[in-house]
MARDOLO-941918 format. One line per 2 residues: number of its first residue (from 1); for each residue y, x, z of N, C-alpha, C, O, CB. Coordinates in Angstrom, 2 decimals, padded with zeros to 5 digits. Each point is the difference from the previous one (the first is absolute). Glycine has a CB too. Example, Ala and Ser with C-alpha at 12.3 -4.5 7.8 and 13.67 -1.06 7.14 Angstrom:
! residues 2
1) -005.69,013.19,007.80,001.19,-000.89,000.00,001.20,000.90,000.00,-000.02,001.04,000.66,-001.15,-002.93,000.59 ~ 002.22,001.54,-001.97,001.19,000.82,000.06,001.09,-000.77,000.73,001.11,000.51,000.17,-001.74,000.67,-002.32 .
END
This chain:
! residues 170
1) 065.46,058.38,168.39,000.92,-000.66,-000.91,-000.77,-000.69,-001.12,-001.08,000.42,-000.41,002.85,001.28,000.95 ~ -001.18,-002.74,-000.98,-000.63,-000.71,-001.10,000.27,000.72,-001.31,001.02,000.66,-000.16,-000.77,-002.84,001.40 .
3) -001.17,002.05,-002.16,000.12,000.64,-001.31,001.26,-000.46,-000.73,000.66,000.80,-000.67,-003.17,-000.65,000.54 ~ 002.84,-001.41,000.26,001.18,-000.56,-000.66,001.27,000.69,000.50,000.89,000.31,-000.80,-002.08,-002.52,000.54 .
5) 001.29,002.45,001.57,001.16,000.65,000.60,000.12,001.44,-000.50,001.10,000.46,-000.31,-001.32,-001.92,002.35 ~ -000.90,002.16,-002.12,000.00,001.39,-000.47,000.47,000.06,-001.46,000.77,000.89,-000.37,-002.66,-000.31,001.97 .
7) 001.44,-001.50,-002.41,000.41,-000.03,-001.42,001.50,-000.26,-000.11,000.66,000.64,-000.81,-002.95,-001.46,000.14 ~ 002.82,-000.09,001.45,001.44,-000.29,-000.02,000.80,001.23,000.42,000.99,000.34,-000.64,-001.47,-002.77,001.15 .
9) 000.06,003.11,000.55,000.71,001.20,000.48,-000.05,001.10,-001.05,001.02,000.64,-000.27,-001.58,-001.23,002.66 ~ -000.60,000.82,-003.00,-000.11,001.03,-001.05,000.87,-000.34,-001.21,000.64,000.88,-000.57,-002.98,-000.39,001.33 .
11) 002.38,-001.75,-001.13,000.84,-000.44,-001.12,001.47,000.26,000.31,000.73,000.48,-000.87,-002.42,-002.24,000.26 ~ 002.14,001.46,001.83,001.39,000.26,000.39,000.31,001.50,-000.02,001.07,000.41,-000.46,-001.12,-002.48,001.89 .
13) -000.86,002.88,-000.94,000.22,001.46,000.01,000.10,000.54,-001.43,000.88,000.80,-000.31,-002.12,-000.63,002.52 ~ 000.34,-000.61,-003.07,000.03,000.44,-001.40,001.29,-000.47,-000.66,000.63,000.74,-000.76,-003.17,-000.80,000.64 .
15) 002.95,-001.18,000.39,001.26,-000.52,-000.54,001.19,000.83,000.43,000.87,000.29,-000.82,-001.86,-002.56,000.82 ~ 001.04,002.66,001.27,001.09,000.84,000.49,000.01,001.36,-000.68,001.06,000.52,-000.36,-001.18,-001.69,002.56 .
17) -001.05,001.75,-002.39,-000.09,001.30,-000.67,000.52,-000.11,-001.43,000.74,000.88,-000.46,-002.72,-000.25,001.90 ~ 001.62,-001.69,-002.15,000.47,-000.21,-001.38,001.51,-000.18,-000.02,000.67,000.57,-000.87,-002.88,-001.63,000.26 .
19) 002.77,000.29,001.53,001.45,-000.21,000.06,000.73,001.31,000.25,001.01,000.29,-000.65,-001.39,-002.62,001.51 ~ -000.12,003.14,000.07,000.63,001.30,000.29,-000.09,000.91,-001.22,000.97,000.67,-000.34,-001.56,-000.89,002.79 .
21) -000.56,000.23,-003.12,-000.19,000.83,-001.19,000.95,-000.42,-001.11,000.61,000.86,-000.64,-003.00,-000.51,001.26 ~ 002.53,-001.66,-000.86,000.92,-000.49,-001.03,001.45,000.33,000.34,000.80,000.30,-000.88,-002.41,-002.14,000.36 .
23) 001.95,001.80,001.79,001.35,000.36,000.44,000.32,001.45,-000.31,001.12,000.32,-000.41,-001.28,-002.02,002.21 ~ -000.82,002.58,-001.60,000.21,001.42,-000.31,000.18,000.22,-001.49,000.83,000.81,-000.41,-002.19,-000.18,002.42 .
25) 000.58,-001.35,-002.84,000.14,000.10,-001.46,001.39,-000.47,-000.40,000.66,000.65,-000.82,-003.14,-001.01,000.49 ~ 002.94,-000.75,000.88,001.32,-000.54,-000.31,001.09,000.99,000.39,000.96,000.18,-000.74,-001.82,-002.52,001.06 .
27) 000.73,003.00,000.84,000.99,000.98,000.44,000.04,001.18,-000.96,001.07,000.53,-000.31,-001.42,-001.23,002.70 ~ -000.82,001.13,-002.87,-000.06,001.09,-000.98,000.73,-000.39,-001.27,000.75,000.80,-000.56,-002.94,-000.02,001.52 .
29) 001.98,-002.02,-001.43,000.68,-000.48,-001.21,001.50,-000.07,000.21,000.76,000.35,-000.90,-002.79,-001.64,000.29 ~ 002.47,000.85,001.79,001.44,-000.05,000.28,000.61,001.39,-000.04,001.10,000.18,-000.52,-001.46,-002.21,001.93 .
31) -000.35,003.02,-000.85,000.51,001.37,-000.03,000.09,000.51,-001.42,000.96,000.69,-000.35,-001.95,-000.27,002.61 ~ 000.00,-000.73,-003.11,000.03,000.42,-001.41,001.17,-000.64,-000.72,000.70,000.68,-000.76,-003.19,-000.41,000.77 .
33) 002.72,-001.57,000.21,001.12,-000.69,-000.63,001.32,000.58,000.46,000.94,000.12,-000.80,-002.30,-002.20,000.63 ~ 001.46,002.44,001.43,001.23,000.59,000.53,000.29,001.33,-000.69,001.14,000.29,-000.34,-001.53,-001.43,002.57 .
35) -000.66,001.95,-002.44,000.18,001.27,-000.68,000.43,-000.22,-001.45,000.83,000.74,-000.52,-002.54,000.31,002.02 ~ 001.14,-002.06,-002.15,000.38,-000.31,-001.38,001.46,-000.43,-000.07,000.72,000.40,-000.91,-003.09,-001.08,000.40 .
37) 002.81,-000.14,001.47,001.39,-000.44,000.02,000.93,001.19,000.24,001.07,000.08,-000.61,-001.79,-002.34,001.46 ~ 000.32,003.18,000.03,000.82,001.19,000.25,000.15,000.81,-001.28,001.09,000.49,-000.29,-001.85,-000.44,002.69 .
39) -000.31,000.10,-003.15,000.04,000.73,-001.27,000.95,-000.70,-000.96,000.78,000.67,-000.69,-003.13,000.14,001.04 ~ 002.30,-002.13,-000.40,000.82,-000.76,-000.93,001.49,000.11,000.34,000.85,-000.05,-000.88,-002.77,-001.53,000.53 .
41) 002.22,001.73,001.63,001.39,000.04,000.45,000.64,001.36,-000.28,001.22,000.14,000.08,-001.78,-001.83,001.69 ~ -000.24,002.69,-002.08,000.50,001.33,-000.27,001.20,-000.08,-000.93,-000.06,-000.68,-001.03,-002.23,001.65,001.35 .
43) 003.35,-000.32,000.02,001.26,-000.11,-000.71,-000.08,000.52,-001.43,-000.44,001.12,-000.26,001.59,-000.88,002.44 ~ -000.72,-001.08,-003.10,000.01,000.36,-001.41,001.27,000.77,-000.33,001.06,-000.26,000.57,-002.46,-001.77,-001.12 .
45) 001.28,002.95,-000.36,001.18,000.74,-000.44,000.67,-000.68,-001.19,001.09,000.40,-000.41,-002.13,001.72,001.24 ~ 000.40,-003.14,-001.39,000.53,-000.69,-001.17,000.99,-001.10,000.39,-000.10,-000.58,001.08,-002.02,001.09,-002.30 .
47) 003.06,-000.78,000.33,000.95,-001.08,000.21,-000.13,-000.98,-001.16,-000.21,000.39,-001.15,001.80,001.14,002.41 ~ -001.46,-002.81,-000.93,-000.04,-001.04,-001.04,001.37,-000.65,-000.09,000.69,-000.15,001.01,-003.16,-000.27,-000.62 .
49) 002.87,000.04,-001.62,001.29,-000.66,-000.15,000.02,-001.32,000.74,001.06,-000.46,000.42,-000.76,001.56,-002.65 ~ -001.47,-001.72,002.41,-000.18,-001.18,000.84,-001.48,-000.08,000.33,-000.85,000.42,-000.78,002.83,-001.66,-000.27 .
51) -002.28,000.70,002.23,-001.39,-000.11,000.43,-000.56,-001.40,-000.19,-001.21,-000.19,-000.03,001.65,002.00,001.67 ~ 000.46,-002.81,-001.76,-000.41,-001.39,-000.13,000.75,-000.65,-001.14,001.21,000.15,-000.14,-001.72,-000.26,002.59 .
53) -000.23,-000.62,-003.27,000.63,-000.78,-001.06,-000.56,-001.41,000.05,-001.22,-000.19,000.02,001.55,002.25,-001.48 ~ 000.55,-003.05,001.46,-000.40,-001.40,000.00,000.31,-000.58,-001.38,001.16,-000.07,-000.40,-000.74,-000.15,002.91 .
55) -001.47,-000.20,-003.22,000.17,-000.61,-001.32,000.64,-001.38,000.10,000.46,-000.54,-001.00,-002.44,001.83,000.19 ~ 002.00,-001.87,002.00,000.48,-001.37,000.16,-001.09,-000.94,-000.48,-001.18,000.28,000.17,003.60,000.43,-000.48 .
57) -002.03,-001.83,-000.27,-000.97,-000.98,-000.50,-000.43,000.38,-001.41,000.84,000.17,-000.89,000.20,-001.98,002.32 ~ -002.34,001.94,-001.62,-000.55,000.31,-001.32,-001.05,-001.05,-000.35,-000.61,-000.60,000.88,001.04,003.10,-000.57 .
59) -000.62,-002.72,-001.59,-000.94,-001.01,-000.46,-001.25,000.65,-000.58,000.07,001.01,-000.70,001.84,-002.57,000.23 ~ -003.05,000.97,000.78,-001.25,000.48,-000.59,000.05,-000.11,-001.52,-000.59,000.81,-000.71,-000.67,-001.51,002.79 .
61) 001.97,-000.30,-002.58,000.11,-000.22,-001.44,000.67,001.17,-000.71,-000.29,000.29,-001.16,000.41,-002.74,001.60 ~ 000.78,003.14,000.27,000.74,001.09,-000.62,-000.77,001.32,-000.02,000.42,000.95,-000.66,001.66,-002.07,001.39 .
63) -003.18,001.19,-000.01,-000.85,001.19,-000.04,000.50,001.17,000.82,000.69,-000.18,001.01,-001.34,-000.54,-003.23 ~ 000.31,001.92,001.78,000.26,001.24,000.74,001.48,000.21,000.31,000.87,-000.32,-000.81,-002.88,001.29,-000.28 .
65) 002.26,-000.41,002.28,001.34,000.46,000.35,-000.12,001.47,000.42,-001.05,000.43,000.47,001.81,-002.78,000.26 ~ 000.31,003.09,-000.91,-000.06,001.41,000.38,001.30,000.47,000.61,001.08,-000.55,-000.24,-002.73,000.93,-001.57 .
67) 001.51,000.67,002.61,001.13,000.63,000.66,-000.25,001.50,-000.01,-001.12,000.45,000.24,001.57,-002.48,001.24 ~ 000.58,002.81,-001.76,-000.11,001.45,000.02,000.77,000.55,001.19,001.19,-000.25,000.17,-001.44,000.30,-002.68 .
69) -000.46,000.72,003.33,000.58,000.68,001.15,000.20,001.47,-000.35,-000.89,000.62,-000.58,-000.21,-002.24,002.20 ~ 002.25,002.17,-001.28,000.24,001.42,-000.23,-000.36,000.75,001.28,000.48,-000.33,001.09,001.37,-000.15,-002.80 .
71) -002.69,001.50,001.57,-000.45,000.81,001.13,000.56,001.41,-000.19,-000.21,000.62,-001.05,-001.92,-002.02,001.36 ~ 002.83,001.90,000.70,000.66,001.30,-000.11,-000.57,000.98,001.02,-000.30,-000.37,001.14,002.39,-000.75,-001.97 .
73) -002.22,002.36,000.41,-000.39,001.09,000.89,001.28,000.78,000.33,000.42,000.84,-000.80,-002.81,-000.69,-000.18 ~ 003.01,-000.42,002.14,001.26,000.66,000.33,-000.17,001.40,000.59,000.98,000.66,000.34,-000.05,-002.91,000.04 .
75) -002.18,002.71,-000.27,-000.26,001.29,000.64,000.17,001.15,-001.00,000.29,-000.21,-001.17,-001.87,-000.91,002.77 ~ 001.38,002.32,-001.09,000.08,001.20,-000.85,-001.39,000.45,-000.47,-000.14,001.04,-000.65,002.22,-000.35,001.88 .
77) -003.11,-001.48,-000.89,-001.37,000.32,-000.39,-000.60,-001.15,-000.80,000.32,-001.17,000.24,-000.59,002.63,001.81 ~ -000.59,-001.13,-003.00,-000.70,-001.05,-000.74,-000.90,-000.79,000.96,-000.54,000.55,000.95,000.61,000.84,-003.07 .
79) -000.21,-002.69,001.85,-000.88,-000.87,000.79,-001.07,-000.54,-000.93,000.29,-000.49,-001.09,001.58,-000.14,002.70 ~ -003.13,000.74,-001.17,-001.09,-000.54,-000.81,-000.33,-001.40,000.51,-000.35,-000.20,001.16,-000.58,002.54,-001.61 .
81) 001.05,-003.30,-000.45,-000.38,-001.38,000.28,-001.48,-000.09,-000.37,-000.36,000.06,-001.18,002.73,-001.02,000.74 ~ -003.23,000.81,001.45,-001.43,000.06,-000.27,-000.63,-001.36,-000.29,-000.99,-000.09,-000.71,000.92,002.07,002.17 .
83) 000.67,-003.05,-000.89,-000.65,-001.30,-000.13,001.03,-001.12,-000.06,001.01,000.04,000.70,-003.00,000.84,000.52 ~ 001.73,-001.87,-002.06,000.81,-001.22,-000.10,-000.98,-001.17,000.04,-000.87,-000.10,-000.86,002.75,001.25,-000.50 .
85) -001.73,-002.04,002.34,-000.87,-001.18,000.10,000.85,-001.22,000.30,001.08,000.09,000.58,-003.02,001.33,000.21 ~ 001.41,-002.58,-001.19,000.68,-001.26,000.27,-000.83,-000.81,000.99,-001.18,000.27,000.19,002.24,-000.27,-002.49 .
87) -000.42,-000.99,002.92,-000.67,-000.78,001.03,-000.79,-001.17,-000.56,-000.71,-000.68,000.75,002.51,001.34,000.80 ~ -001.70,-000.91,-002.85,-000.70,-001.16,-000.58,-000.30,000.27,-001.47,000.72,000.74,-000.67,000.42,-002.31,002.30 .
89) -002.21,000.95,-002.10,-000.40,000.19,-001.40,001.00,-000.60,-000.98,-000.03,000.33,-001.19,-002.33,-000.35,001.94 ~ 003.25,-000.84,-000.27,001.00,-000.63,-000.87,001.18,000.93,-000.29,000.87,-000.34,-000.79,-001.54,-001.87,001.73 .
91) 000.69,003.36,-000.31,001.13,000.92,-000.12,-000.50,001.35,-000.53,-000.97,000.56,000.50,002.18,-001.72,001.40 ~ -000.53,001.66,-002.90,-000.30,001.31,-000.57,001.24,000.87,000.08,001.13,-000.50,-000.04,-002.87,-000.49,-001.53 .
93) 001.54,002.29,001.69,001.12,000.94,000.04,-000.23,001.08,-001.05,-001.14,000.37,-000.31,001.51,-000.81,002.78 ~ 000.72,000.93,-003.02,-000.02,001.05,-001.02,001.01,001.07,000.39,001.09,-000.32,000.49,-001.79,-001.33,-002.32 .
95) 000.34,002.90,001.61,000.94,001.11,000.20,000.64,000.30,-001.33,-000.69,000.23,-000.99,-000.66,000.74,002.92 ~ 002.68,-000.97,-001.97,000.73,000.35,-001.21,000.80,001.27,000.30,000.86,000.02,000.88,-000.71,-002.46,-001.64 .
97) -000.47,003.51,000.01,000.64,001.28,000.23,000.14,000.73,-001.32,-000.98,000.19,-000.73,000.03,-000.07,003.07 ~ 002.17,000.29,-002.64,000.28,000.75,-001.24,-000.53,-000.71,-001.25,-000.57,000.64,-000.88,000.48,001.46,002.21 .
99) 000.30,-003.40,-001.39,-000.39,-000.76,-001.17,-001.49,-000.29,-000.11,-000.44,-000.59,-000.99,002.36,001.60,-000.10 ~ -002.70,-000.61,002.09,-001.45,-000.25,-000.01,-000.33,-001.02,001.09,000.62,-000.04,001.06,-001.09,002.38,-001.94 .
101) -000.55,-003.16,000.58,-000.43,-001.01,000.97,-001.44,000.29,000.43,-000.86,000.25,-000.84,002.42,-001.98,-000.18 ~ -001.79,001.68,002.34,-001.33,000.20,000.57,-000.40,-001.26,000.74,000.81,-000.59,000.71,-000.44,003.08,-000.51 .
103) -001.61,-002.91,-000.37,-000.47,-001.18,000.72,-000.86,-000.84,-000.92,-000.35,000.47,-001.08,002.39,-000.46,002.54 ~ -002.39,-001.19,-001.08,000.48,-000.72,001.16,-000.72,000.44,001.28,-001.15,000.42,-000.01,001.71,-002.35,-001.47 .
105) 000.17,001.81,002.58,-000.53,000.22,001.33,-000.06,-001.38,000.66,000.97,-000.75,-000.05,-000.04,003.15,000.23 ~ -002.06,-002.71,000.42,-000.16,-001.33,000.58,-000.54,000.05,001.41,000.18,000.98,000.73,-000.56,-001.85,-003.00 .
107) -000.29,-000.21,002.63,-000.56,-000.13,001.35,-001.30,000.78,000.10,-000.88,-000.13,-000.85,001.94,-002.13,001.10 ~ -001.18,003.06,000.77,-001.22,000.77,000.21,-001.18,-000.94,000.21,000.10,-000.96,000.76,001.23,002.85,000.24 .
109) -002.44,-001.60,-001.66,-001.21,-000.77,000.17,-000.15,-001.19,-000.92,-001.03,-000.67,000.02,001.11,001.39,002.28 ~ 000.93,-001.01,-003.11,-000.09,-001.13,-000.93,000.14,000.52,-001.43,000.98,000.66,-000.34,-000.02,-002.24,002.08 .
111) -001.93,001.28,-002.55,000.04,000.43,-001.39,-000.30,001.47,-000.17,000.44,000.61,-000.97,001.21,-002.39,000.54 ~ -002.39,002.37,001.37,-000.34,001.41,-000.08,000.96,000.84,000.81,000.93,-000.52,000.62,-001.89,000.15,-002.87 .
113) 000.73,001.67,002.25,000.84,000.87,000.81,001.42,000.12,-000.57,000.19,-000.07,-001.21,-002.23,001.34,001.88 ~ 003.00,-001.11,000.20,001.38,000.21,-000.42,000.13,001.48,-000.36,-000.39,000.86,000.79,001.28,-002.75,000.69 .
115) -000.35,002.20,-002.66,000.13,001.41,-000.37,000.98,000.72,000.92,000.92,-000.60,000.55,-001.44,000.00,-002.93 ~ 000.31,001.87,002.54,000.93,000.82,000.79,001.29,000.15,-000.80,-000.02,000.11,-001.23,-001.90,001.15,002.38 .
117) 003.03,-001.25,-000.45,001.30,000.10,-000.67,000.26,001.43,-000.48,000.36,000.22,-001.15,000.51,-002.11,002.57 ~ -001.06,002.85,-000.52,000.21,001.42,-000.33,001.29,000.22,-000.78,000.00,000.64,-001.05,-002.47,-000.33,001.04 .
119) 003.55,-000.84,000.53,001.31,000.12,-000.66,000.91,000.89,000.83,000.16,-000.22,001.20,-000.42,-002.07,-002.24 ~ 000.84,003.28,000.41,000.94,000.89,000.67,001.40,-000.57,-000.18,000.45,-000.26,-001.12,-001.95,002.29,000.75 .
121) 002.20,-002.21,001.50,001.41,-000.39,-000.06,000.78,001.25,000.35,000.01,000.45,001.15,-000.46,-002.91,-000.51 ~ 001.10,003.01,-001.63,000.69,001.28,000.18,001.16,-000.14,000.98,000.57,-001.08,000.16,-001.21,001.74,-002.48 .
123) 000.96,000.43,002.98,001.09,000.03,000.96,001.28,-000.50,-000.65,000.39,000.46,-001.08,-001.46,001.46,002.29 ~ 001.73,-002.88,-000.55,001.27,-000.54,-000.50,-000.14,-000.98,-001.16,001.01,-000.48,-000.51,000.00,002.58,001.26 .
125) -002.22,-002.40,-001.18,-000.21,-000.88,-001.15,-000.50,-001.37,000.45,-000.33,-000.21,001.17,-000.17,002.20,-002.61 ~ 000.45,-002.92,000.49,-000.46,-001.36,000.26,-001.06,-000.42,-001.00,-000.08,000.53,-001.11,002.32,-001.09,002.07 .
127) -003.06,-000.39,-000.54,-000.94,-000.67,-000.89,000.19,-001.49,000.21,000.66,-000.43,000.95,-002.35,002.36,-000.88 ~ 001.12,-002.72,-000.97,000.05,-001.45,000.16,-001.41,-000.51,000.29,-000.98,000.49,-000.55,002.97,-000.65,-001.01 .
129) -002.05,-000.84,002.43,-001.24,-000.72,000.25,000.23,-001.42,-000.51,000.77,-000.76,000.58,-001.42,002.20,001.46 ~ -000.03,-001.78,-003.14,000.11,-001.34,-000.56,-001.09,-000.86,000.64,-001.18,000.34,-000.05,002.14,000.53,-002.16 .
131) -000.54,-001.98,002.81,-000.93,-000.92,000.66,-000.06,-001.28,-000.83,001.03,-000.60,-000.31,-000.53,001.57,002.62 ~ -001.72,-001.38,-002.67,-000.20,-001.20,-000.80,-000.83,-000.99,000.83,-001.10,000.32,000.46,001.22,001.00,-002.66 .
133) 000.44,-002.51,002.37,-000.68,-001.05,000.76,-000.42,-001.12,-000.94,000.79,-000.46,-000.82,000.54,001.03,002.90 ~ -002.58,-001.00,-001.97,-000.54,-001.09,-000.82,-000.14,-001.25,000.85,-000.93,-000.10,000.80,-000.30,001.75,-002.28 .
135) 002.15,-002.63,001.33,-000.07,-001.21,000.82,-001.20,-000.89,-000.32,-000.30,-000.93,000.74,002.77,001.03,-000.58 ~ -003.16,000.17,-001.26,-001.17,-000.79,-000.38,-001.32,000.59,000.50,-001.06,-000.61,-000.18,002.33,-000.10,-001.83 .
137) -001.22,001.86,002.64,-001.23,000.69,000.41,-000.85,-000.80,000.97,-001.22,000.14,000.01,002.42,001.98,-000.37 ~ -000.57,-002.95,001.18,-000.75,-000.76,001.00,-000.23,-001.45,-000.42,-000.52,-000.80,000.77,001.50,002.28,000.97 .
139) -000.61,-001.81,-002.97,-000.19,-001.36,-000.48,000.89,-000.99,000.74,001.00,000.39,000.61,-003.34,000.19,-001.19 ~ 002.00,-001.86,000.53,000.84,-001.03,000.62,000.22,000.20,001.51,001.00,-000.47,000.55,-001.84,-001.09,-002.29 .
141) -000.09,002.24,002.39,000.15,000.23,001.44,001.07,001.06,000.29,000.35,000.21,001.16,-002.76,-000.83,-000.84 ~ 002.92,001.27,-001.34,000.95,001.08,000.19,001.46,-000.42,000.11,000.88,000.86,000.00,-002.46,000.50,-001.22 .
143) 001.84,-002.66,001.33,001.40,-000.44,000.15,000.43,000.19,001.45,-000.82,-000.03,000.92,000.56,-001.64,-002.81 ~ 001.56,001.85,002.05,000.55,000.21,001.34,000.60,001.38,000.13,000.20,000.70,-000.99,-001.88,-002.29,001.93 .
145) 001.95,001.97,000.28,000.63,001.29,000.27,-001.02,001.12,-000.10,-001.11,-000.10,000.52,002.78,-001.02,000.97 ~ -001.28,002.20,-002.17,-000.85,001.20,-000.07,000.76,001.17,000.57,001.23,000.05,-000.04,-002.44,-000.93,-002.01 .
147) 000.47,001.83,002.59,000.55,001.22,000.57,-001.00,001.10,-000.30,-001.09,000.02,000.58,002.37,-001.27,001.28 ~ -000.94,002.17,-002.76,-000.92,001.04,-000.43,000.60,001.38,000.27,001.22,000.17,000.04,-002.16,-001.70,-001.81 .
149) 000.04,002.51,001.97,000.43,001.35,000.36,-000.57,001.02,-000.98,-001.10,-000.17,-000.53,001.25,-000.51,002.94 ~ 000.61,001.74,-002.62,-000.43,001.12,-000.82,000.18,001.24,000.85,001.11,000.31,000.44,-000.47,-001.46,-002.64 .
151) -001.73,001.87,002.44,000.05,001.20,000.84,-000.04,001.24,-000.87,-000.89,000.17,-000.84,-000.22,-001.40,002.72 ~ 002.08,002.10,-001.67,000.07,001.28,-000.68,-000.36,001.06,001.04,000.75,000.21,000.95,001.04,-001.01,-002.63 .
153) -002.92,001.46,001.50,-000.46,000.97,000.99,000.20,001.41,-000.53,-000.45,000.35,-001.09,-001.24,-002.01,001.98 ~ 002.37,002.46,-000.09,000.22,001.40,-000.35,-001.23,000.82,000.36,-000.86,-000.46,000.76,003.35,000.20,-000.40 .
155) -002.57,001.45,-000.90,-001.13,000.89,000.25,-000.18,000.29,001.49,-001.13,000.21,000.45,001.50,000.81,-002.70 ~ 000.72,-001.01,003.01,-000.08,000.28,001.44,-000.34,-001.24,000.83,-000.07,000.08,001.22,001.72,001.74,-001.57 .
157) -001.87,-002.97,-000.32,-000.37,-001.23,000.70,001.15,-000.94,000.31,-000.23,-001.13,000.42,-001.60,002.42,000.53 ~ 003.06,-000.83,-001.16,001.16,-000.87,000.25,000.01,-001.14,-001.01,-000.40,000.17,-001.15,001.71,001.78,002.08 .
159) -000.84,-003.12,-000.49,-000.03,-001.19,-000.85,001.39,-000.60,-000.14,000.73,-000.15,000.99,-003.10,-000.29,-000.28 ~ 002.72,000.09,-001.93,001.18,-000.82,-000.28,-000.53,-001.35,-000.44,-000.83,-000.08,-000.90,002.31,002.09,000.24 .
161) -000.99,-003.07,001.30,-000.50,-001.33,-000.31,001.08,-000.83,-000.67,001.09,-000.18,000.54,-002.67,000.30,001.40 ~ 001.26,-000.61,-003.14,000.88,-000.91,-000.73,-000.52,-001.41,000.17,-001.20,-000.20,000.24,001.81,002.00,-001.93 .
163) 000.27,-002.79,001.58,-000.42,-001.39,000.22,000.68,-000.91,-001.02,001.17,000.16,-000.32,-001.51,000.30,002.78 ~ -000.44,-001.43,-002.96,000.55,-001.03,-000.84,-000.31,-001.37,000.61,-001.04,-000.18,000.63,000.79,001.65,-002.69 .
165) 001.15,-002.40,001.86,-000.18,-001.36,000.49,000.38,-000.97,-001.11,000.75,000.35,-000.92,-000.29,000.36,003.31 ~ -000.97,-001.93,-002.30,000.37,-001.05,-000.94,-000.47,-001.34,000.54,-000.86,-000.08,000.88,000.73,001.69,-002.83 .
167) 000.72,-002.65,001.41,-000.49,-001.35,000.23,-000.56,-000.45,-001.35,000.75,-000.18,-000.96,000.96,-000.36,002.85 ~ -003.03,000.37,-001.96,-000.68,-000.33,-001.25,-000.12,-001.52,-000.12,-000.48,-000.68,000.91,-000.80,002.87,-000.87 .
169) 001.73,-002.69,-001.19,-000.14,-001.43,-000.30,-000.92,-000.17,-001.21,-000.19,000.95,-000.76,002.52,-001.45,001.71 ~ -002.90,-000.69,-001.12,-000.92,-000.23,-001.14,000.64,000.23,-001.37,-000.66,-000.15,-001.02,-000.53,-001.48,002.45 .
END
């Protein structure tokens, strides 16, 4: 065999091995993501007065907008809210309970670590989650439809997801 032919065959074999190896890595990542999604779907014991709020059309000129969601623990046991995170740096969340405010809670990985919520929602009681959206956070590129999420994670891993929407104009 010619040297050129041997080099081509070896290159093809090495290429196939790399493709198979990358496929196995991708399958491992898919399995990890599937497990994460299963954890997220775990049924929450908390109830929200509403899960979605649409601000409608808002103007960047008018600045911050906010919405307060009431979160109720309808069970007979206290629930520990361990974590509150938002899907974007333009959105902050605050826990309001018994006249005290905790936060801000923001997007994980932006502006430092998000503090742990460590909030107990007593059996049969409610707390408020105040969500503040800054339409100016993204500058002029931030006009248009927005869709942001706030995840409330219980100590057992169950998640309640709140959502805000708006149409941002200059």
